[in-house]
Structures are given as structure tokens and as C-alpha cells.
DRENGU-850645 format. One record per residue: residue in three letters; x, y, z of N, C-alpha, C, CB in turn. Coordinates in steps of 0.001 Angstrom, whole numbers, padded with zeros to 6 digits, always signed. Glycine has a CB too. Example, Ala and Ser with C-alpha at 12.3 -4.5 7.8 and 13.67 -1.06 7.14 Angstrom:
ALA+013190-005690+007800+012300-004500+007800+013200-003300+007800+011308-004473+009046
SER+012850-002250+007080+013670-001060+007140+012900+000030+007870+014084-000598+005725
END
This chain:
MET+030638-004546+018081+029928-004935+017249+029957-006345+017163+030172-004344+016234
GLU+028479-006668+016436+028007-008157+016984+027142-008860+014943+026211-007786+018957
ILE+027525-010300+015399+027366-010279+014102+025148-010216+013865+028430-011955+013471
ARG+024763-010780+015357+023165-010832+015374+023050-008199+014617+022323-011580+018248
TRP+024105-008072+015202+023280-006925+015022+022893-006275+013650+023869-006006+015715
LEU+023673-006627+012864+023543-006959+011246+022693-006979+010848+023870-007909+010706
GLN+022616-008673+011661+021028-009342+011051+019845-008394+010907+020372-010521+012120
ALA+019493-008298+011975+018913-007274+012958+018808-005665+012129+020058-007222+014445
PHE+019534-005381+012308+019189-004660+010856+019242-004496+009327+019469-003986+010914
VAL+019658-005102+008652+019294-005502+007204+017731-006309+007464+020674-006668+006433
ALA+017120-006849+007638+016370-007702+007879+015545-006223+008359+016836-009081+008812
VAL+015528-004803+008868+014579-003271+009269+015187-003128+008363+014554-002120+010607
ALA+015918-002773+007344+016755-002421+006187+015436-002694+005009+018368-003538+006028
GLU+014876-004630+005324+015139-004562+003914+013043-004429+003420+016332-006392+003276
GLU+012374-004632+005102+011089-004549+005274+010791-003209+005834+010627-005615+006058
LEU+011486-002097+006458+011183-000624+006934+009585-000751+007515+011341+000623+005496
HIS+009900-001821+008563+008790-002317+009207+009635-003093+010585+007810-003385+008082
PHE+009450-002411+011772+010017-003310+012618+009855-004373+012969+010086-003050+013344
GLY+008231-004569+012753+007171-005821+013104+007186-006819+012210+005704-005442+013160
ARG+007818-006437+010765+007161-008312+010120+008631-008311+009951+005808-008760+008239
ALA+010266-007597+010680+011742-007867+010561+011054-008262+011631+013148-006934+010362
ALA+010916-008598+012317+010839-008909+013830+010551-010596+013513+009405-007906+014837
ALA+009206-010150+012505+008990-012169+012265+009106-012972+011238+007709-012735+012444
ARG+009890-011807+010468+011433-012810+009341+012156-013213+010732+012995-011437+007888
LEU+012646-012184+011494+014122-013085+012461+013920-014233+013590+015014-011892+013494
GLN+011891-014437+013953+011660-014886+014402+012033-014860+015843+011712-015446+013784
MET+011158-013241+016004+011853-013076+017384+010929-011723+017889+013786-012767+017260
ALA+010649-011194+019043+009554-010222+019751+010235-008611+018819+009757-010226+022071
GLN+009422-008054+018533+009714-007028+018094+010548-005799+019253+008421-006700+017509
SER+010115-005781+020588+011511-005364+021565+012681-005208+021657+011737-005802+022228
PRO+012897-006788+021675+013752-007136+021551+014987-007100+020487+013351-007793+021786
LEU+013990-006936+019069+014631-006495+018232+014941-004706+017758+014079-007237+017426
SER+014168-004173+018119+014272-002122+018345+015513-002311+019545+012202-000947+019319
GLN+015834-003634+020124+016928-002683+021174+018422-003291+020774+016592-002982+023201
THR+017873-003754+020156+019690-004649+019161+020121-003669+018063+019349-006601+017926
VAL+018728-002539+016818+019116-001802+016790+019524-001032+017275+018895-001684+016514
ARG+019225-000009+018262+019908+000977+018812+021046+000537+019628+019071+001735+019511
LYS+021606-000827+019395+022804-000648+020504+023876-000382+018880+023248-002518+021938
LEU+023540-001292+017617+023898-001695+016909+024171+000125+016113+023016-002961+016494
GLU+022918+001368+016764+023030+002799+016583+024503+003293+018049+021024+003597+016885
LYS+024069+002787+018511+025336+003329+020186+026331+003111+019512+025518+002285+021977
ASP+026515+002304+019046+028199+001857+018504+028606+002181+017387+028543+000460+018378
LEU+028165+002327+016784+028277+003485+015557+028378+005209+015621+027010+003287+014782
GLY+027211+005146+016238+027264+006703+016908+026182+007503+015705+029283+007539+016933
VAL+025322+007504+015156+024836+008031+014609+023669+006669+014250+025735+008797+013749
PRO+022490+007471+014232+020803+006949+013804+021489+006202+012743+019337+008269+013192
LEU+020223+005493+012104+020589+004608+011047+018781+003989+010372+021808+003182+011876
PHE+018096+004813+011871+016787+004560+010452+015864+006768+011473+014865+001681+010914
GLU+014794+006245+010673+014326+007408+010876+012351+007122+011588+014612+008262+009191
ARG+012607+006916+012614+010795+006037+012719+010000+007324+013716+010784+003838+014004
ASN+008596+007013+013529+007443+007858+014127+006678+006505+013342+007117+009861+013605
THR+005305+006932+014212+004261+006081+014174+003636+005389+013394+003636+006433+014463
ARG+004080+005716+012157+003731+005835+010736+004330+004990+010361+003934+006932+010002
SER+005195+005783+010029+006785+004241+009291+007950+004496+009430+007075+003857+007513
VAL+008983+004030+008955+010207+003624+008951+011241+003883+008092+010139+002643+008984
ALA+012516+004621+007754+013028+005425+006860+014554+005238+006867+012589+006778+007118
LEU+015030+004886+006168+016925+004807+007051+017229+006054+006113+018435+002896+006669
THR+017969+006683+006912+018878+007758+007441+019711+008267+006090+019949+007121+008724
ALA+019896+009196+006288+021656+009078+005076+022568+007940+005515+022997+010721+005254
GLY+023085+007879+006974+024005+006583+007325+023573+005373+007118+024356+006479+008612
GLY+022434+004949+007898+021538+003741+007082+022201+003258+005605+019860+004402+006699
HIS+022051+004753+004884+021720+003991+003691+023184+004314+003188+020294+004498+002697
ALA+025071+004519+003968+025552+004358+004086+025794+003530+004107+025640+004704+004352
PHE+025479+002700+005552+026751+001186+006115+025485+000533+005195+027132+000413+008534
LEU+024419+000080+005049+023552-000586+004532+025101-001925+003378+022178+000809+003585
PRO+025332-001407+001931+026234-002118+001886+027288-002036+002108+026267-002423+001260
HIS+027831-001770+003511+029253-002146+004408+028339-003491+004805+029940-000825+006018
ALA+027281-003661+005788+026654-004463+006414+026084-005624+005644+025823-003802+007027
TYR+025901-005932+004459+025775-006485+003255+027043-006806+003469+025312-005752+002022
HIS+028102-006574+003096+029532-007130+002329+030326-008186+003972+030919-005151+001627
ILE+030061-007207+005173+030086-008088+006152+029544-009864+006631+029625-007312+006754
LEU+028489-010196+006429+027766-010580+006296+027418-012068+005145+027401-009536+006294
GLU+027962-010751+003885+028757-011900+002989+029848-012920+003385+029416-011249+002009
SER+030904-012049+003355+031736-012663+003910+031789-013658+004820+032185-012049+004197
VAL+030797-013322+005881+030654-014536+006899+030375-015666+006259+029600-014395+007926
GLU+029155-015614+005952+028731-016786+005030+029292-017108+004298+027861-016795+004440
THR+030952-016229+003335+031799-017465+002675+033017-018083+003463+032425-016977+001302
ALA+032817-017450+004237+033570-018288+004927+033344-019772+005619+033861-017567+005705
ARG+031579-019422+005840+031289-020740+006219+031119-021617+005386+030383-020837+006867
GLN+030886-020957+003706+030997-022028+002740+032314-022232+002719+030449-021787+001394
ALA+033549-021842+002761+034521-022232+002402+034619-023663+003565+035584-021000+002359
THR+034758-023895+004837+034453-025030+005196+034178-026049+004794+033950-024995+005618
ARG+032373-025457+004103+031646-026224+004355+032026-027408+002764+030143-025400+004687
ALA+032547-026408+001624+032937-026392+000330+034189-027842+000380+033575-024644-000090
SER+035083-027899+001969+036239-028371+001819+035847-030233+001626+037216-027798+003200
ALA+034554-030291+001895+033900-031344+002014+033866-031736+000484+032581-031144+002780
GLY+033642-030874-000221+033556-031615-001957+031834-031090-002243+033784-034046-002020
GLY+030968-029998-001609+029939-029172-001930+029805-028218-001652+029114-029411-001755
VAL+028561-027510-002837+028691-026999-002769+027198-025739-002449+029526-027306-003444
TYR+027853-025127-001611+026702-024307-000035+026370-022825-000612+027863-023951+002006
GLY+025657-021976+000140+024588-020897-000194+023739-020508-000465+024534-020491-000530
ARG+023593-019690-000376+022244-018910+000050+022503-017556-001625+022435-017946+002381
ILE+021191-018265-002477+021087-016755-003046+019355-016613-003472+022293-016522-004654
LYS+019928-015238-003432+018473-014012-003369+017970-013881-004932+019039-012042-002736
ILE+017192-014340-005262+016850-014004-006671+015729-013191-007247+016707-015059-007219
GLY+015305-012020-007885+013933-011587-007881+014330-011857-009120+013251-010206-007324
PHE+012574-011710-009284+011591-011783-010143+010370-010790-010152+011194-012968-010005
THR+009953-010498-011524+008340-010163-012012+007408-010863-011433+008014-010403-013441
GLY+007149-011717-011910+006373-012230-011284+005682-013058-012945+005506-011070-010198
VAL+004289-013175-013419+003443-013692-014625+005004-014246-015552+002228-012132-015554
LEU+005695-012805-016080+006214-012600-016942+007548-013705-017294+006384-011322-016747
ASN+007910-013972-015902+009010-015022-016015+008205-016726-015731+010356-014569-014646
HIS+007183-016731-015807+006938-017946-015866+007561-019184-016418+006114-017866-016219
LEU+008338-018657-017874+009163-020004-018601+010552-019858-018294+009060-020111-020340
SER+010765-018649-017193+012262-019054-017195+012832-019104-016070+013070-018274-017896
LEU+012075-018968-015105+012211-018838-013453+012182-020553-012890+010610-017764-012686
PRO+010661-020711-013541+010565-022515-012507+011948-023645-013223+008331-023722-013048
PRO+012018-023843-014506+012767-024202-015299+014190-024282-014300+012669-023269-016553
LEU+014855-022960-014237+016266-022637-013510+015970-023318-011971+016648-020694-013424
THR+015149-022686-011410+015392-022980-009967+014732-024517-009284+014711-021664-009186
ARG+014617-024862-010817+014200-026451-010562+015609-027160-011090+012608-027051-011608
ALA+016407-027026-012153+017416-027493-011886+018583-027083-010658+017756-027440-012958
LEU+018741-025724-010202+019561-025646-009100+019178-026417-007793+019681-024314-008830
ARG+017385-026589-007636+017471-027971-006746+017651-028926-006963+016753-028345-006220
GLN+017437-029578-008126+018108-031052-007781+019126-031098-008113+017643-032200-008263
ARG+019888-030319-008554+021282-030835-008606+022416-030370-007614+021746-030540-009890
TYR+021862-028884-007046+022652-028506-005633+021504-028314-004895+023717-027111-005571
PRO+021470-029580-003802+020316-029631-002564+020699-028500-002005+020286-030923-001414
ASP+022088-028237-002051+022862-027233-000378+023065-026183-001127+024654-027765+000621
ILE+022291-025738-001974+022221-024299-002468+020613-024155-001813+022461-024049-004445
GLU+020108-023177-001110+019307-022140-000971+018788-020683-001548+019598-022028-000213
LEU+017477-021197-002175+017222-019811-003090+015543-019438-002443+017263-020216-005259
ASP+016233-018090-002753+015161-017135-001899+014303-016568-002685+015735-015980-001113
LEU+013830-016566-003059+012612-016069-004564+011894-014248-003926+010527-017854-004679
VAL+012575-013661-004387+011479-012355-004208+010888-011604-005606+012319-011066-003321
GLY+009072-011668-005226+008858-011509-006552+008462-010569-006553+008225-012233-007225
ARG+007673-009716-007533+007275-008158-008142+008518-007717-008130+006211-007073-007264
ILE+009243-007111-008579+010723-007058-008860+010957-005934-010270+011296-008814-009221
MET+010606-004722-010296+010423-004430-011453+012408-004170-011800+009129-003030-011556
THR+012705-004170-013338+013666-003492-013669+014549-002909-012606+013202-002657-014410
ARG+014710-001458-013002+014820-001051-011888+015256-000701-010679+014588-001214-011828
ASP+014575-001215-010063+014549-001819-008619+015661-003532-008543+012518-002174-008258
ALA+015329-003948-009827+016065-005309-009790+017882-004365-009326+015890-006433-011867
VAL+017422-003298-010185+019541-002787-010858+020193-002438-009329+019801-000542-012305
THR+018495-001845-009090+019356-001496-007546+019308-002496-006631+018785-000255-006673
GLN+019186-003105-006412+019052-004130-005627+020634-005031-005647+017695-004947-006185
LEU+020329-005129-006796+022064-005738-007125+023351-005280-006824+022373-005781-008395
GLU+023158-003957-006971+024347-003368-007030+024640-002856-005300+024252-002101-008253
SER+022748-002859-005207+023814-003033-003439+023689-004386-002530+023186-001707-002074
GLY+023904-005570-003087+023899-006731-002939+022374-007291-001667+025535-006961-002513
ALA+021589-006510-001879+020707-007128-001706+019876-008275-002496+020255-006370-001471
LEU+020360-008287-003535+019867-009424-004875+021033-010366-005179+019491-008564-006513
ASP+021038-011386-005476+022511-012266-006016+021741-011912-007323+022983-014322-005525
LEU+020851-012555-008000+020495-012707-009723+019159-012136-009071+020500-014578-010819
ALA+018424-011466-011015+017620-010938-011265+017186-010866-012317+017711-010249-010938
PHE+016030-010731-012725+015258-011339-013794+014976-010064-015070+013726-011976-013039
VAL+015498-009294-016010+015806-007729-015621+014930-008259-017348+017910-006666-015169
GLY+014772-006733-017448+014479-006547-019186+015140-005108-019278+012508-006535-019806
LEU+015888-005742-020805+017486-005082-021181+017363-004308-022499+018797-006380-021449
PRO+017980-002779-022411+019222-003363-021890+018970-002159-020441+020923-003221-023164
VAL+020050-002895-018968+019468-001914-018781+020946-001011-018061+018026-002251-017913
GLN+020363+000265-017438+021639+001387-017363+022463+000950-015760+020851+003417-017322
SER+023277+000667-016216+023547+000507-014949+025599-000043-015286+022153-000855-014153
THR+026741+000373-015010+028292-000437-015240+028593-001055-013971+029691+000625-015641
ALA+027709-000982-013061+027757-002544-012383+026973-003904-012064+027962-002377-011419
VAL+026355-003404-012991+025719-005036-012995+025422-005377-014026+024540-005396-012284
ALA+026226-007087-014575+026186-007701-015684+025528-008378-015830+026905-008106-016014
THR+024832-008372-017287+023223-008910-017893+023895-009883-019084+021916-007336-018717
ARG+022958-010894-019402+022861-011919-020270+021457-011683-021101+022950-013292-019462
LEU+021310-011817-022139+020128-011808-022867+019766-013411-022584+020330-011286-024539
ILE+018218-013897-022594+017676-015001-022365+017312-015642-022870+017154-015074-021929
ARG+016246-014251-023161+014665-014768-024224+013878-013320-024600+013181-015985-023053
ARG+013395-013346-025947+013406-012531-026877+011862-012604-027489+014576-012869-027806
GLU+011269-011829-026886+009067-011718-027272+009107-011209-027919+007722-011089-026486
SER+008162-011646-028581+007042-010197-029919+005969-009956-028662+005735-011162-032108
PHE+006022-007908-029107+004417-008730-028514+003386-007907-028844+004189-008977-026734
GLY+002405-008654-028156+000526-008088-028756-000123-007935-027896-000527-009018-029608
ALA-001158-007893-028196-002033-006469-027371-003562-008139-026598-003149-004415-029440
VAL-003485-007662-025445-004449-008373-025023-005955-007518-024526-003766-009149-023946
LEU-006574-008339-025372-008288-007125-025091-009491-008497-024523-009238-006064-027462
PRO-010800-007958-024241-011076-007703-024131-011594-009153-024867-010936-006622-023981
SER-012318-009791-024266-013254-011400-025542-014088-010332-026553-015076-012961-024356
ASP-015228-009424-025581-016091-008846-026607-015459-007675-027153-017439-008498-026094
HIS-014236-007094-027855-013950-006031-027806-013662-006077-029389-012964-005674-026738
PRO-014229-005327-029820-014626-005508-031498-013351-005478-032405-015667-004172-032088
LEU-011856-006224-032097-010971-006857-032318-010529-007765-032262-010569-006641-032168
ALA-010835-008481-031508-010547-009999-030463-010692-010957-031243-011579-010386-029158
GLY-011343-011238-032346-011227-011379-033293-010770-011843-034362-011240-011028-033259
GLU-009777-011260-034859-009011-010633-035695-007279-011293-035118-009402-008821-035555
PRO-007668-011897-036731-006125-012717-036837-004936-012160-036006-005529-012662-038415
GLU-005014-010934-036651-003931-009983-036023-004305-008027-035845-002498-010251-037205
ILE-003653-008000-035469-003687-006053-035506-002957-004878-035727-003875-005562-034557
ASP-002905-003582-036275-002006-003194-035882-001937-002380-035227-001494-003086-036422
LEU-001369-001647-034637-001123-000767-033058-002145+000253-033310+000637+000086-032695
HIS-001768+000680-034133-002355+002468-034296-003828+002111-034499-001647+003605-035937
GLU-004244+001266-034507-005971+000357-034103-006352+000674-032934-006052-001416-033985
LEU-005239+000590-032349-005931+000688-030309-005861+002555-030211-004147-000390-028446
ALA-005966+003488-030907-004823+003791-030211-006305+004892-029747-003008+004277-031062
ASP-007737+004668-029708-008988+005366-028789-009001+003992-027294-011034+005422-030083
ASP-008049+003537-027791-008579+002627-026564-008346+003232-024789-007632+001068-026763
GLY-008598+003016-024067-007754+003079-022563-006557+001621-022077-009218+003093-021209
PHE-005839+001648-021629-004791+001153-021942-004334+000501-020016-003768+002484-022896
ILE-004133-000456-020092-003800-000471-018528-002018-001189-018517-005228-001713-017522
THR-001716-000410-017470+000885-000709-017481+000400-000822-016095+002868+001279-017980
THR+001359-001702-016286+001901-001508-014602+002952-000463-014791+002687-003053-013754
PRO+002836+000701-013173+002843+002479-013343+004950+002748-013891+002249+003549-010962
LEU+004455+003861-014245+006052+004211-014117+007562+004536-013810+006105+004406-014206
SER+006279+005385-012552+007275+005178-011343+008046+003807-011096+006488+005402-010090
ALA+006944+002903-011512+007938+001236-011365+009020+001003-012084+007198-000094-011809
GLY+009894+001685-013415+011013+001660-013668+010889+000172-013988+011930+002224-012666
SER+009669-000073-014979+009448-001542-015193+009950-001698-016328+008099-002084-015152
ALA+010561-001955-017377+011114-002303-018766+009507-002730-020239+012344-004044-018295
LEU+009194-003548-018973+007639-003718-019750+006837-002394-020072+006559-004601-018738
GLN+007358-001886-019737+006137-000832-019469+006723+000502-020532+005989-000289-017433
GLU+007480+000506-020759+008921+001229-021357+008606+000904-022617+010555+000648-020876
SER+008832-000471-022951+008610-001261-024252+007431-000473-024631+008349-002980-024142
ALA+006539-000929-023936+004917-000659-024283+005251+000418-025185+003740-000169-022922
MET+005373+001240-023541+004798+002693-024332+005707+002950-025440+004800+004170-023327
ARG+006509+003022-025633+007235+003102-027226+007213+002853-027962+007925+002950-027630
ALA+006757+001666-028333+005955+000622-029482+004499+002033-029399+005393-001745-028635
CYS+003851+002408-029109+002808+003403-029083+003312+004591-029534+002222+003593-027810
LEU+004084+005431-028860+004545+006067-030211+005050+006330-031001+004620+006471-030435
ASP+005693+004579-031552+006553+004500-032947+004949+004372-033913+007970+002736-033080
ALA+003761+003952-033687+002785+003673-033716+002358+004769-034245+002356+003215-032753
GLY+001745+006278-033845+001968+007315-034287+001178+007777-033260+001783+007584-035629
PHE+000731+007060-031646-000495+007945-030842+001123+007673-029859-002702+007134-030277
ARG+000147+008719-027992+000523+008151-026901-000519+007634-026166+001215+008933-026220
PRO-000117+006499-026024-001842+005579-025137-002303+006177-024049-001680+003878-024375
ARG-003202+006307-024042-004462+006456-022834-004077+006220-021437-005673+005372-023044
VAL-003673+005857-020361-003436+004949-019374-005027+005161-018425-001818+005366-018515
VAL-005570+004453-018197-006725+004522-017457-006550+003677-016330-007885+004185-018208
GLN-005317+003344-015795-004993+001887-014801-003688+001997-014815-005464+000240-015358
GLU-002634+002073-013349-001512+001404-013793-001908+000696-012515+000020+002140-014120
ILE-000734-000824-012509-000919-001622-011207+000768-002477-011623-002778-002849-011119
THR+000938-002737-010216+002381-003163-010551+002277-005125-011307+003452-003000-008657
ASP+001719-005395-010142+001818-007173-010786+001236-007058-012618+000248-008570-009566
PRO+001799-007589-013091+001515-007876-014429+000361-009229-014719+002985-008160-015064
TYR-000035-010056-013448-001431-010629-014353-002424-009612-013883-002068-012411-013962
MET-002221-009250-013148-003949-008707-012139-004130-007444-013547-003644-007557-009590
ILE-002701-006964-014481-003186-006279-015452-004312-007569-016566-001680-005514-016214
LEU-004027-008794-016922-004684-009386-017414-006079-009199-016869-004169-010431-017435
VAL-006596-009614-015558-007691-009452-014947-008407-008921-014888-007742-009429-014360
LEU-007649-007115-014920-008386-006522-015764-008870-006125-016731-008403-006221-015717
VAL-008025-006204-017372-008380-006842-018792-009831-007285-019224-007591-008075-018918
SER-009304-008518-018042-010993-009183-018080-012632-008892-017944-011020-009888-017253
ALA-011573-008004-017032-012836-007211-016585-013668-006165-017123-012582-006712-015653
GLY-012903-005601-018349-012635-004850-019247-012829-003156-019063-013345-005413-020206
VAL-012172-003639-018181-011463-001780-018225-010621-001394-018825-010875-001159-017173
GLY-009852-002296-020230-009249-002367-020797-008107-002564-021744-009498-002255-020586
VAL-007051-002242-022303-006177-003245-023498-005186-003019-022581-005838-002780-025367
ALA-003866-003865-022738-002722-004006-022690-002304-005229-023337-002387-003868-021532
LEU-000798-003863-023489+000686-005090-024641+001052-005462-023769+002205-004586-025707
MET+001336-007364-023971+002336-008185-023760+002798-008848-023961+002477-008467-023366
THR+003708-009458-023717+004384-010570-024482+003726-011508-024966+005229-011179-023859
SER+004613-012341-026148+003363-013933-026789+003718-014582-025098+004272-015585-028869
SER+004482-014623-024745+004525-016176-023395+003276-016060-022604+006032-016118-021928
ILE+002467-014594-022813+001513-014564-021918-000213-015197-022602+001586-012926-021422
ALA-000087-014896-024222-000707-015801-024890-001448-016875-024175+000136-016282-025654
THR-000666-018046-023370-001185-019156-022723-001507-019489-022045-000993-019691-022614
ILE-002131-018360-020778-002312-017781-019472-002844-016919-019559-001442-017504-018771
THR-003443-016181-020495-004633-015246-019828-006361-015598-019468-004707-014103-020829
PRO-006390-015040-019066-007452-015466-017849-008748-015372-018837-007533-014228-016244
PRO-009957-016250-018562-011163-016570-018815-011838-014635-019375-011872-017504-017170
GLY-012168-014191-020452-012734-013135-020670-011555-012371-021648-013188-012477-019288
THR-010550-013032-021449-009700-012003-022255-008522-013192-023809-008363-010992-020576
VAL-008543-012018-024870-007525-012908-026288-006373-011873-025809-008176-012737-028564
PHE-005341-013025-026405-004389-012135-027595-004104-012340-028323-003482-011725-027616
VAL-004269-011367-028884-003641-010947-031043-002198-010463-030711-004753-009033-032273
PRO-001709-011141-032194-000608-010331-032193-000944-009064-033063+000611-011114-032693
LEU+000594-008283-033240+000940-007645-034080+000724-007683-035188+001683-007591-034030
ALA+000350-006750-036424+001008-006589-037704+002236-006176-038222+000458-006002-038194
GLY+003124-006425-039318+003754-005229-039039+004576-005907-039036+003555-004315-038060
GLU+006130-004668-039037+007407-005480-038090+006550-005940-036420+009131-003978-037708
SER+007661-007106-035947+007671-007358-034859+008406-006523-033860+007955-008411-034894
VAL+007926-006419-032478+008090-004787-031303+008647-006112-029685+005435-003370-030854
TYR+009832-005687-030042+010186-007076-029005+010093-006140-027605+012137-008026-029291
MET+010198-007460-026398+010971-007719-025072+012117-008434-025276+010208-008457-024060
HIS+012576-007146-024775+014403-008426-024001+014343-008944-023073+015932-007859-023468
HIS+014289-010123-022264+014441-010811-021358+016366-011122-020840+013531-012004-021868
GLY+016688-010310-019957+017830-010974-020035+017447-011606-017280+019781-009195-021000
ILE+018673-012108-017596+019880-012033-016268+019806-010557-015662+021720-012305-016883
GLY+020304-010251-014730+021197-009659-014078+022457-009855-013416+020719-009351-013528
TRP+023077-009368-012826+024279-009912-011139+025072-009447-011654+024826-011612-010479
SER+026479-008554-010282+027334-008069-009713+028256-008835-009736+027075-007696-008735
PRO+028932-008361-010810+030613-009041-011237+031399-009571-010055+031744-007787-011910
ARG+031439-007917-008838+031635-007516-008276+031460-009334-006695+030875-006067-008645
ARG+030206-009630-006737+029717-009888-005712+029425-011561-006108+028538-008842-005348
VAL+030255-011927-006671+029917-013638-007779+030404-014373-006613+031098-014128-009668
SER+029099-015508-005926+030065-015939-004521+030234-017370-005585+029082-016148-002385
PRO+030524-018736-005033+031082-020067-005387+029162-019895-005839+032051-021460-003910
ALA+028008-019910-004477+027019-020400-005227+026434-019688-006662+026051-020492-004299
LEU+026387-018498-006433+026138-017981-007566+026724-017933-009243+026154-017083-007120
GLU+027945-018863-008768+028782-018597-009712+027964-020427-010566+030838-018322-009021
VAL+028080-021316-009481+027408-022795-010199+026091-022147-010529+027182-024406-009040
ALA+025331-021190-010690+023487-020745-010946+024020-020484-011439+022241-020024-010404
LEU+024804-019772-012209+025123-018886-013813+025757-019734-014715+026220-017499-013752
LYS+026152-020827-014656+026608-021893-015073+025322-022803-015590+027462-022456-013990
VAL+024870-022873-014499+023466-023703-014747+022262-023338-015721+022796-023749-013480
ALA+022456-021491-015565+021201-020411-016325+021877-020661-017570+021016-018453-015842
GLU+023410-020460-017405+023989-021051-019114+023255-021825-020257+025091-022084-018954
GLU+023206-023431-019944+022980-024550-019833+020892-024619-020306+023668-024952-018163
ILE+020552-024047-018637+018811-024366-019225+018032-022532-019682+017529-025343-017305
LEU+019047-021314-019661+018029-020744-020318+019484-020097-021643+016856-019427-019109
PRO+019773-020444-022327+020505-019955-023344+020083-018709-023963+020587-020865-024239
THR+021356-018650-024539+021377-016931-024995+020083-017851-026544+023884-015820-025700
PRO+019525-016510-027173+018914-016902-027961+019811-016831-029463+017705-016216-027777
ASP+019440-016959-030875+020714-016645-031093+020069-015147-032328+021822-018276-031779
END
């Protein structure tokens, strides 16, 4: 078994597409397929189910993936140890984030890390919802992730970094668009645009719970994964959306953000990581995060 075989397997397992994995590894697709088959022959089990339309991990592939991550991580740790003997901090941190919901937290953290630790490589992965982030933290596919709290995992540690109240994003011609604040139940007859329930979005879960607490079940007219595209669809008049207060400064033309009256409904933003997979690079990143993104009182 060779390290490059494991690198090829992990690339295909994450992309679930041989073409994209080959482009990521900067190699042709045919040699990549041959490399994966060598690994399968060495292990004695198929790792992928292949057909003309899709690629999926087999049960053996799912079982092998965390071990492949661990082996590659050990190799990288060995490299870092030799470099660290010179006094620097080296390594690679893969950070998952949702997108626009993290526009106040991701940039200051990555900027500080790049300035203080230029030898740490940051790999940013967008459109990662909380449920998927937790799964990838558990498997080692991600080192750090921005998540909605709380998370349901004993294998992932979290820390609160921001608490934001919800408000309504309305089309600018909505009858309530000019109000200084509105009661959530006033939107009971409107159509809502949300992230998909199946995506495991903490934003969607919090918004749904707020509506139920206000006495109605929202009528969802459109589901879309990208939170910023939700705002765009609101501007197009497709429906209304519940978003956190930080969105108020970046809503697109044709929309307004209106705070909710009464007791505030909060979204709790956090960072998550696996305590079992804390590399030297991640350790300093967590320390920088404590300074840049402190836990609110």
C-alpha cells in the first residue's frame, strides 16, 4: 500500500466523481482509476460502486475512509514535526462554513491566521450545513467548522462565538416592509423561503421552531441551500425569510430586514472540532479563535 493510493482514494471519496478527483490531484482520470483499483486489489474489497452516472462508497469504503484519513494525518504530522524543530508551526487546516451567515466571523479568523502563521495552509470549504459539518468533523474530513448550536455529537467539541437575534427579510413592496418591527405571527399567511430540512441546517431548525412558537407552521414555497440565494429570491418576490441580524447590512436591493417584536429569538453560532484530531496547526488556530472570536457574555 502506498501513500499516493490513499490520497487517490480520499479524493474520490470526497468528490464522488473520478473526473473532479483527477482534476484536484492534477492527474489524468485513467491513472487515477488504476490507482484506486490497485488499492482495492491490495485490500481485497471494492471501495466504490461505479456506474456510468454516479460513484458511491461501498460499505468497505465507508469503513476504510476514517483509517485513510488517520494514516494521511499521521504522515502530515510527521512532516510537521520535522519542520517544527526549526521553530515554526506548519500544517493544513480544513475549515467548513455555511456562507453568508459566517461573513462576520470567518474573515477575521482566517486573516489573523494567515498573518500570524503564514506556514499554515487554510483550505476553506463552503456551503457546509451544521449536520454535514458534524459528520465531517467526526470522520476527519474537516478540522474546524462553523456550526449552529447545540450539536448532537459526543465526538465534537464546540464553543459559542456569537448570539444573533432573528428578524424577517421582506420584499421592499411587502405591506409590512416599512414597519420598525413586526410580530412573527403577522407573517403566518406568507410563503417562506428556507434552507432544506433534509440539509441539517441549524438556521432552518431555529426558524421553524420560532414560527411554531408564534403559533403557526410556515408555508414553505422554496427551499435552497445557499443562504444568500434565499435573500435574492426574497428580492424577486418569491416569499419571505427569517434570517439573523447580521444579514441586515448585506441584504440585496429590493429587500428590507425588519426586527421581530417581543422576546428575541436567537441563533447561536459556534465553532466545532474533534478533540481527538487536534494537530499543532489546529491547536494554534483554536487559540487565535479564542482571541478573535471570544465567547459572548
